[in-house]
C-alpha positions as CSV (number, residue, x, y, z in Angstrom):
1,M,9.9,0.1,-13.8
2,T,8.0,2.1,-11.2
3,E,8.9,1.2,-7.6
4,I,6.9,2.3,-4.6
5,H,7.9,1.8,-0.9
6,F,5.3,1.5,1.8
7,I,5.8,1.9,5.6
8,V,3.7,-0.7,7.4
9,E,2.8,-0.3,11.0
10,E,0.4,-1.8,13.5
11,A,-2.5,0.5,14.1
12,P,-3.2,1.5,17.8
13,E,-6.9,0.4,17.4
14,G,-5.8,-3.0,15.9
15,G,-4.9,-4.1,12.4
16,F,-2.3,-2.5,10.2
17,V,-1.8,0.7,8.2
18,A,0.4,1.3,5.2
19,R,1.6,4.6,3.7
20,A,3.6,5.2,0.6
21,V,6.9,7.0,0.8
22,G,6.9,9.9,-1.7
23,A,3.3,9.4,-2.9
24,D,-0.1,10.2,-1.3
25,I,-1.3,6.6,-0.9
26,F,-2.6,5.3,2.4
27,T,-4.6,2.2,3.3
28,E,-5.5,-0.1,6.2
29,A,-6.6,-3.6,6.9
30,D,-7.3,-6.0,9.8
31,D,-4.4,-8.4,8.9
32,L,-1.3,-8.5,6.7
33,P,-2.7,-10.6,3.9
34,G,-5.6,-8.2,3.7
35,L,-3.2,-5.2,3.8
36,H,-1.3,-6.7,0.9
37,E,-4.5,-6.7,-1.2
38,Q,-5.5,-3.2,-0.1
39,V,-2.0,-1.8,-1.0
40,R,-2.3,-3.3,-4.5
41,D,-5.8,-1.9,-4.9
42,A,-4.7,1.6,-3.6
43,V,-1.8,1.7,-6.1
44,R,-4.1,0.8,-8.9
45,C,-6.6,3.5,-7.9
46,H,-3.8,6.1,-7.5
47,F,-2.0,5.4,-10.9
48,G,-4.8,3.8,-13.0
49,E,-4.7,0.4,-14.6
50,D,-2.3,1.3,-17.4
51,K,0.3,2.9,-15.2
52,E,0.4,0.4,-12.4
53,A,3.6,0.1,-10.3
54,T,5.6,-3.0,-11.2
55,L,7.3,-3.3,-7.9
56,I,5.8,-2.6,-4.4
57,R,8.0,-3.0,-1.3
58,R,6.7,-3.1,2.2
59,R,8.9,-2.2,5.2
């Protein structure tokens, strides 16, 4: 199982940003539901469809 942790913070200009711990993955969105989708998409782009993380944690 691949597990990735993301640090989620409110952006100064509004919305939210998420950055992975130990991987070069960063994304942003206007709201938390949108950020959840953006994080999943960023992980798919980073690892590819066949090596997708099976567990993503947000802090």
